[in-house]
TORNU-312367 format. One record per atom (N, C-alpha, C): x, y, z. Coordinates in steps of 0.05 Angstrom, whole numbers, padded with zeros to 5 digits, always signed. Example, Ala and Ser with C-alpha at 12.3 -4.5 7.8 and 13.67 -1.06 7.14 Angstrom:
// TORNU-312367
+00264-00114+00156 +00246-00090+00156 +00264-00066+00156 +00257-00045+00142 +00273-00021+00143 +00258+00001+00157 
END
This chain:
// TORNU-312367
+01817+02133+01721 +01815+02115+01744 +01787+02116+01756 +01778+02093+01765 +01752+02093+01780 +01756+02104+01808 +01734+02114+01819 +01736+02125+01846 +01743+02104+01867 +01757+02112+01888 +01764+02094+01909 +01739+02088+01926 +01734+02062+01929 +01712+02053+01946 +01724+02048+01974 +01723+02068+01991 +01736+02066+02017 +01725+02044+02034 +01700+02036+02030 +01688+02015+02046 +01701+01988+02040 +01716+01986+02018 +01730+01961+02012 +01760+01962+02020 +01767+01984+02033 +01795+01987+02040 +01801+01980+02070 +01825+01970+02073 +01837+01968+02100 +01862+01984+02099 +01863+02006+02113 +01884+02026+02110 +01902+02026+02135 +01928+02022+02131 +01947+02024+02152 +01957+02053+02153 +01955+02065+02177 +01963+02093+02181 +01985+02094+02202 +02009+02104+02194 +02030+02108+02214 +02028+02136+02225 +02039+02139+02249 +02037+02165+02263 +02009+02171+02270 +01993+02151+02277 +01964+02154+02280 +01956+02163+02308 +01975+02167+02326 +01968+02174+02354 +01960+02203+02357 +01967+02220+02337 +01961+02249+02340 +01963+02263+02313 +01954+02288+02312 +01959+02305+02289 +01947+02295+02263 +01962+02297+02242 +01952+02291+02215 +01946+02261+02214 +01962+02244+02226 +01956+02215+02226 +01929+02208+02239 +01924+02220+02262 +01898+02215+02275 +01875+02226+02259 +01879+02249+02246 +01858+02260+02229 +01853+02243+02204 +01874+02232+02192 +01870+02213+02170 +01853+02190+02180 +01860+02179+02203 +01845+02156+02213 +01815+02163+02217 +01809+02187+02227 +01781+02195+02231 +01767+02198+02205 +01779+02211+02185 +01765+02215+02160 +01763+02190+02144 +01783+02172+02146 +01781+02146+02133 +01758+02129+02145 +01756+02130+02172 +01734+02115+02185 +01707+02126+02177 +01705+02152+02174 +01680+02164+02166 +01672+02155+02138 +01692+02150+02121 +01687+02140+02094 +01683+02110+02093 +01687+02096+02115 +01681+02068+02116 +01705+02049+02114 +01729+02060+02115 +01753+02043+02113 +01759+02030+02140 +01765+02004+02140 +01777+01992+02163 +01805+02002+02167 +01816+02000+02191 +01841+02014+02197 +01860+01996+02212 +01886+02001+02207 +01908+01991+02224 +01923+02015+02233 +01923+02021+02259 +01935+02045+02270 +01962+02038+02282 +01982+02054+02274 +02010+02048+02282 +02022+02073+02294 +02034+02070+02317 +02050+02092+02330 +02063+02080+02355 +02079+02095+02369 +02092+02085+02393 +02073+02086+02417 +02055+02105+02418 +02038+02109+02442 +02014+02092+02441 +02016+02069+02453 +01994+02049+02452 +01969+02059+02465 +01971+02074+02486 +01947+02084+02500 +01931+02102+02482 +01944+02120+02468 +01930+02138+02449 +01917+02122+02426 +01931+02103+02416 +01920+02087+02394 +01895+02072+02404 +01896+02061+02428 +01874+02046+02438 +01849+02064+02442 +01854+02089+02452 +01832+02107+02456 +01820+02116+02429 +01837+02120+02409 +01827+02127+02383 +01811+02104+02370 +01821+02080+02374 +01807+02056+02363 +01779+02054+02375 +01776+02059+02401 +01750+02058+02414 +01732+02079+02402 +01743+02103+02399 +01727+02126+02388 +01717+02119+02360 +01734+02109+02343 +01727+02105+02315 +01708+02081+02311 +01712+02060+02327 +01694+02037+02326 +01666+02046+02334 +01664+02062+02355 +01638+02071+02365 +01625+02090+02345 +01640+02108+02333 +01628+02128+02316 +01623+02119+02287 +01639+02100+02277 +01637+02092+02249 +01631+02063+02245 +01635+02046+02265 +01630+02018+02262 +01650+02003+02245 +01673+02015+02240 +01694+02001+02224 +01711+01984+02243 +01725+01965+02231 +01745+01949+02246 +01770+01966+02249 +01780+01967+02273 +01805+01982+02279 +01824+01964+02294 +01847+01958+02282 +01868+01943+02295 +01890+01963+02304 +01902+01957+02327 +01923+01974+02338 +01949+01959+02338 +01970+01971+02326 +01997+01958+02326 +02017+01979+02337 +02023+01978+02363 +02043+01996+02374 +02070+01988+02362 +02086+02009+02353 +02111+02003+02340 +02129+02027+02341 +02155+02023+02345 +02175+02044+02343 +02187+02043+02316 +02180+02063+02299 +02189+02062+02271 +02218+02071+02267 +02231+02079+02289 +02259+02086+02286 +02277+02061+02287 +02265+02038+02292 +02281+02014+02293 +02286+02003+02265 +02308+01988+02260 +02313+01978+02234 +02291+01959+02224 +02287+01959+02198 +02267+01941+02185 +02239+01944+02197 +02232+01968+02204 +02206+01973+02217 +02182+01965+02199 +02185+01971+02173 +02163+01964+02155 +02159+01935+02152 +02181+01920+02150 +02180+01891+02147 +02168+01878+02173 +02175+01890+02196 +02163+01880+02221 +02133+01885+02221 +02124+01908+02212 +02096+01914+02210 +02081+01894+02192 +02093+01890+02168 +02080+01871+02149 +02078+01843+02161 +02099+01835+02176 +02098+01808+02188 +02076+01807+02209 +02072+01829+02224 +02052+01830+02245 +02024+01829+02234 +02018+01845+02213 +01991+01845+02202 +01986+01818+02188 +02006+01805+02177 +02002+01778+02166 +01996+01758+02188 +02010+01761+02211 +02005+01743+02233 +01976+01746+02243 +01965+01770+02241 +01937+01775+02250 +01917+01769+02228 +01926+01763+02204 +01908+01757+02182 +01894+01782+02171 +01908+01804+02171 +01896+01829+02161 +01907+01834+02133 +01888+01839+02115 +01896+01845+02087 +01896+01875+02082 +01919+01887+02084 +01922+01916+02081 +01921+01923+02051 +01904+01942+02043 +01901+01950+02015 +01909+01979+02010 +01913+01995+02032 +01922+02023+02029 +01941+02029+02052 +01959+02048+02047 +01978+02057+02068 +01980+02087+02068 +01979+02099+02092 +01984+02128+02095 +02007+02131+02114 +02030+02141+02105 +02054+02145+02121 +02054+02174+02132 +02046+02177+02157 +02046+02203+02170 +02068+02206+02191 +02079+02184+02200 +02099+02186+02222 +02122+02203+02214 +02130+02221+02232 +02153+02238+02227 +02156+02259+02248 +02179+02271+02250 +02183+02294+02268 +02207+02310+02257 +02210+02334+02268 +02231+02352+02259 +02248+02361+02282 +02271+02373+02275 +02288+02386+02295 +02294+02414+02285 +02303+02431+02303 +02308+02459+02296 +02334+02469+02309 +02349+02483+02292 +02374+02495+02302 +02396+02492+02282 +02418+02507+02284 +02440+02504+02266 +02451+02475+02266 +02457+02465+02243 +02465+02437+02240 +02488+02430+02258 +02508+02449+02261 +02532+02443+02276 +02527+02440+02306 +02503+02449+02315 +02497+02447+02344 +02476+02426+02350 +02467+02412+02330 +02446+02392+02335 +02457+02366+02346 +02440+02351+02360 +02448+02326+02372 +02449+02304+02350 +02471+02291+02347 +02475+02272+02325 +02456+02248+02328 +02451+02239+02352 +02433+02216+02356 +02404+02224+02349 +02397+02248+02356 +02370+02257+02349 +02366+02260+02319 +02387+02270+02305 +02385+02272+02276 +02383+02244+02263 +02398+02225+02274 +02397+02198+02263 +02369+02185+02267 +02357+02191+02290 +02330+02181+02296 +02310+02193+02277 +02313+02219+02272 +02294+02233+02253 +02296+02221+02225 +02320+02217+02215 +02324+02205+02189 +02312+02177+02188 +02316+02162+02210 +02305+02135+02211 +02275+02135+02209 +02261+02154+02222 +02232+02155+02221 +02222+02168+02195 +02233+02191+02189 +02222+02207+02166 +02229+02196+02139 +02252+02181+02137 +02261+02171+02111 +02262+02141+02111 +02279+02129+02128 +02284+02100+02126 +02258+02084+02131 +02243+02091+02152 +02219+02076+02158 +02198+02080+02136 +02196+02104+02126 +02176+02109+02105 +02182+02092+02080 +02208+02090+02073 +02215+02073+02050 +02210+02044+02057 +02217+02036+02081 +02214+02008+02088 +02184+02000+02090 +02168+02017+02101 +02139+02011+02101 +02128+02010+02073 +02135+02030+02057 +02126+02030+02029 +02134+02004+02014 +02159+01996+02017 +02169+01972+02003 +02155+01947+02014 +02151+01946+02041 +02139+01922+02053 +02111+01917+02043 +02097+01939+02036 +02068+01936+02029 +02062+01941+02000 +02081+01952+01984 +02074+01961+01957 +02065+01938+01939 +02077+01915+01942 +02068+01892+01925 +02039+01885+01929 +02031+01884+01954 +02003+01877+01960 +01984+01900+01952 +01993+01925+01955 +01976+01947+01946 +01972+01947+01916 +01994+01942+01901 +01991+01940+01872 +01974+01917+01864 +01976+01894+01878 +01960+01871+01872 +01931+01876+01876 +01924+01891+01898 +01896+01898+01903 +01886+01917+01882 +01903+01937+01875 +01897+01955+01853 +01873+01973+01858 +01865+01977+01883 +01841+01993+01888 +01845+02015+01909 +01869+02016+01920 +01874+02033+01943 +01894+02056+01937 +01906+02065+01959 +01924+02088+01958 +01949+02084+01974 +01970+02098+01966 +01994+02101+01982 +02000+02131+01985 +01997+02141+02009 +02001+02170+02014 +02025+02173+02032 +02044+02189+02024 +02068+02196+02040 +02067+02225+02046 +02068+02232+02072 +02067+02260+02080 +02095+02273+02078 +02097+02292+02060 +02122+02308+02057 +02118+02334+02072 +02124+02356+02060 +02122+02382+02073 +02128+02404+02052 +02118+02428+02057 +02127+02451+02040 +02157+02455+02042 +02169+02446+02064 +02198+02448+02067 +02212+02431+02046 +02198+02412+02034 +02210+02396+02013 +02219+02412+01989 +02206+02435+01985 +02211+02451+01961 +02234+02471+01964 +02243+02476+01989 +02263+02496+01994 +02283+02487+02015 +02308+02489+02010 +02328+02485+02031 +02323+02504+02053 +02323+02494+02078 +02314+02511+02101 +02335+02512+02122 +02350+02534+02124 +02369+02537+02146 +02356+02534+02173 +02369+02522+02192 +02360+02515+02219 +02340+02492+02219 +02333+02482+02196 +02318+02457+02193 +02329+02441+02170 +02356+02441+02167 +02369+02431+02144 +02363+02402+02139 +02365+02385+02160 +02362+02357+02156 +02332+02350+02152 +02315+02363+02166 +02286+02358+02163 +02277+02365+02134 +02285+02389+02124 +02277+02397+02097 +02288+02377+02077 +02313+02368+02081 +02325+02349+02062 +02310+02322+02063 +02302+02314+02087 +02287+02289+02089 +02260+02291+02074 +02247+02313+02077 +02221+02316+02063 +02225+02320+02033 +02247+02331+02024 +02253+02332+01996 +02256+02304+01985 +02269+02287+02000 +02271+02259+01992 +02243+02246+01990 +02226+02251+02010 +02199+02239+02009 +02183+02248+01984 +02185+02274+01978 +02172+02284+01954 +02182+02271+01929 +02208+02270+01925 +02219+02259+01901 +02213+02229+01899 +02217+02215+01921 +02212+02186+01922 +02183+02180+01914 +02165+02194+01926 +02136+02188+01922 +02127+02195+01894 +02136+02217+01883 +02129+02224+01856 +02139+02203+01836 +02162+02191+01842 +02172+02170+01824 +02155+02145+01827 +02146+02139+01851 +02128+02116+01855 +02101+02120+01841 +02092+02145+01840 +02068+02152+01826 +02070+02144+01796 +02093+02151+01784 +02097+02144+01756 +02099+02114+01752 +02112+02100+01770 +02115+02071+01768 +02088+02057+01771 +02070+02069+01786 +02045+02055+01793 +02021+02063+01776 +02025+02079+01756 +02002+02090+01741 +01985+02068+01728 +01997+02046+01719 +01982+02025+01706 +01972+02003+01725 +01977+02007+01751 +01971+01986+01770 +01943+01989+01784 +01932+02013+01782 +01907+02019+01797 +01912+02031+01824 +01937+02030+01833 +01944+02042+01859 +01949+02072+01856 +01936+02088+01873 +01939+02117+01872 +01961+02124+01892 +01981+02138+01883 +02004+02146+01900 +02004+02177+01901 +02008+02187+01925 +02007+02216+01929 +02027+02225+01950 +02043+02246+01944 +02059+02260+01963 +02043+02284+01972 +02038+02287+01998 +02022+02308+02010 +02041+02328+02024 +02040+02353+02017 +02058+02373+02028 +02043+02395+02043 +02039+02391+02069 +02027+02412+02085 +02047+02434+02091 +02037+02458+02097 +02054+02478+02109 +02053+02474+02139 +02059+02495+02154 +02058+02493+02183 +02029+02486+02192 +02027+02465+02208 +02000+02454+02215 +01998+02453+02245 +01974+02457+02255 +01969+02459+02284 +01968+02431+02296 +01991+02420+02301 +01994+02393+02312 +02016+02394+02334 +02023+02370+02344 +02044+02368+02364 +02072+02372+02352 +02074+02376+02326 +02100+02378+02312 +02117+02399+02326 +02105+02422+02333 +02121+02444+02344 +02128+02439+02373 +02112+02422+02387 +02120+02414+02414 +02145+02398+02413 +02147+02379+02394 +02171+02363+02391 +02194+02380+02381 +02188+02398+02363 +02209+02416+02352 +02221+02433+02374 +02205+02441+02393 +02215+02456+02416 +02215+02486+02411 +02202+02496+02390 +02203+02524+02384 +02180+02531+02364 +02172+02556+02364 +02154+02566+02344 +02168+02580+02322 +02195+02578+02322 +02211+02595+02304 +02206+02589+02274 +02197+02565+02268 +02194+02558+02239 +02171+02574+02226 +02152+02583+02242 +02130+02598+02230 +02120+02621+02247 +02134+02626+02269 +02126+02648+02286 +02101+02642+02302 +02090+02617+02299 +02066+02609+02314 +02040+02619+02302 +02041+02630+02278 +02017+02642+02266 +02010+02629+02240 +01984+02630+02233 +01975+02622+02206 +01977+02593+02201 +01975+02576+02221 +01978+02547+02216 +01952+02535+02204 +01956+02515+02188 +01933+02500+02177 +01923+02481+02198 +01898+02472+02194 +01887+02452+02212 +01892+02425+02200 +01894+02404+02217 +01896+02377+02206 +01873+02369+02187 +01849+02380+02193 +01826+02374+02176 +01830+02385+02148 +01841+02409+02146 +01846+02421+02119 +01867+02404+02104 +01887+02395+02119 +01909+02379+02106 +01897+02353+02094 +01882+02339+02111 +01872+02313+02102 +01851+02316+02080 +01834+02336+02082 +01814+02340+02061 +01827+02346+02034 +01850+02360+02035 +01865+02366+02010 +01874+02339+01998 +01883+02321+02015 +01892+02295+02005 +01869+02280+01992 +01847+02279+02005 +01824+02264+01994 +01814+02277+01967 +01814+02303+01966 +01806+02316+01940 +01825+02307+01918 +01851+02306+01923 +01870+02298+01903 +01866+02269+01896 +01863+02252+01916 +01861+02223+01911 +01835+02216+01896 +01814+02231+01901 +01788+02225+01889 +01783+02239+01863 +01803+02254+01853 +01800+02267+01827 +01802+02247+01805 +01793+02254+01781 +01794+02235+01758 +01822+02230+01749 +01839+02250+01752 +01868+02246+01745 +01885+02254+01769 +01888+02236+01788 +01903+02243+01813 +01931+02252+01807 +01940+02273+01819 +01968+02283+01814 +01988+02268+01831 +02014+02270+01824 +02034+02257+01840 +02039+02269+01867 +02033+02295+01869 +02037+02310+01894 +02018+02333+01896 +02013+02342+01920 +01996+02366+01924 +02006+02381+01948 +02007+02408+01945 +02013+02426+01967 +01986+02434+01980 +01986+02438+02006 +01962+02444+02020 +01959+02475+02023 +01937+02486+02015 +01932+02514+02018 +01937+02530+01992 +01919+02548+01985 +01921+02563+01961 +01947+02580+01960 +01953+02592+01983 +01977+02609+01984 +02002+02592+01979 +02004+02569+01991 +02027+02551+01986 +02029+02543+01957 +02006+02535+01946 +02006+02527+01917 +02014+02550+01899 +02006+02574+01906 +02012+02597+01890 +02042+02604+01891 +02055+02597+01913 +02084+02604+01915 +02102+02585+01899 +02092+02561+01893 +02110+02542+01880 +02120+02551+01853 +02104+02562+01835 +02115+02572+01810 +02136+02594+01814 +02132+02611+01835 +02151+02632+01841 +02178+02620+01850 +02176+02600+01868 +02200+02587+01878 +02216+02575+01855 +02203+02563+01836 +02217+02551+01814 +02232+02571+01796 +02224+02596+01797 +02237+02617+01782 +02263+02628+01795 +02265+02623+01821 +02288+02633+01836 +02313+02616+01831 +02336+02629+01831 +02361+02614+01831 +02363+02599+01859 +02379+02579+01859 +02383+02564+01885 +02394+02583+01906 +02412+02601+01899 +02423+02620+01918 +02402+02638+01929 +02385+02650+01912 +02365+02668+01922 +02344+02653+01939 +02338+02628+01931 +02318+02613+01946 +02327+02607+01975 +02352+02598+01977 +02362+02591+02004 +02367+02616+02021 +02375+02638+02009 +02378+02663+02024 +02351+02674+02033 +02331+02670+02016 +02304+02678+02024 +02295+02662+02048 +02299+02636+02048 +02291+02620+02071 +02307+02627+02096 +02333+02633+02092 +02349+02641+02115 +02338+02667+02127 +02329+02685+02111 +02317+02710+02121 +02291+02705+02135 +02275+02688+02124 +02249+02682+02136 +02252+02668+02163 +02269+02647+02163 +02272+02632+02188 +02287+02648+02209 +02306+02665+02201 +02319+02682+02220 +02301+02703+02232 +02284+02714+02215 +02265+02734+02225 +02245+02721+02244 +02235+02697+02237 +02215+02684+02254 +02228+02676+02281 +02253+02667+02280 +02267+02660+02304 +02271+02684+02323 +02277+02707+02311 +02280+02731+02327 +02254+02739+02340 +02232+02737+02324 +02206+02744+02335 +02198+02724+02357 +02205+02699+02354 +02199+02679+02374 +02214+02685+02400 +02239+02692+02398 +02255+02698+02422 +02244+02722+02436 +02236+02743+02420 +02224+02767+02432 +02199+02760+02446 +02182+02744+02434 +02156+02736+02446 +02160+02721+02472 +02180+02703+02472 +02185+02687+02496 +02195+02705+02519 +02212+02725+02512 +02222+02743+02533 +02199+02760+02545 +02181+02768+02527 +02158+02784+02536 +02140+02768+02554 +02135+02743+02545 +02118+02725+02561 +02130+02719+02589 +02157+02718+02589 +02170+02712+02615 +02168+02736+02634 
END
């Protein structure tokens, strides 16, 4: 595959108001890509658009949208068509997680999470994939998670959603190999973003050793710009090194290991909170 000429791209980024999505927008702008920024928080999108236009001189369009609504991807496609914007690349970063035993979680919140993390990602991908394949010069990146590789007690639905994203995106990679479109599932570990504010706890990682959004996004670009782009990539050497080990474990051992890790982190988190209080 020839290298991606980012100066010829118009990239739609969901979840662009903060975290990994905002960092993707910044690094894409630095490389010369025009942008369509999508998230619910219009004020943050507008501020980021001003920043990127001033720093990089690229065109930045802002489309405030609630991706938990039905047919969110089709609505986005209709809006960019109405504005006359030719999208050639898509980065799906929008998503959030919940934490706690499944039997005690709020059903409406779980449904909203599945709508954003799974349904909207599929709908956005489907709404734009024909035009991305026709352009044949860009990328489709879907943000999964290291949780995609292991069933995770106390984050059961989130981990399952990200496992879907990983499997779905790797299949699209295979389907798109002859089209010129580069497809990538990106799996960060715990990252220093607002994710844990939404989650409402540090229990998933104990609050330590988080990756930076810059590291996550640079990993994606290295994979996308390689001569033989992979279907998926885990972020961080330690995470990549654990994957062969995980594959050797039985399903029973793997889920019990995650139960021990999340239980221990939760206990440490509770202890830390009591001490801080």
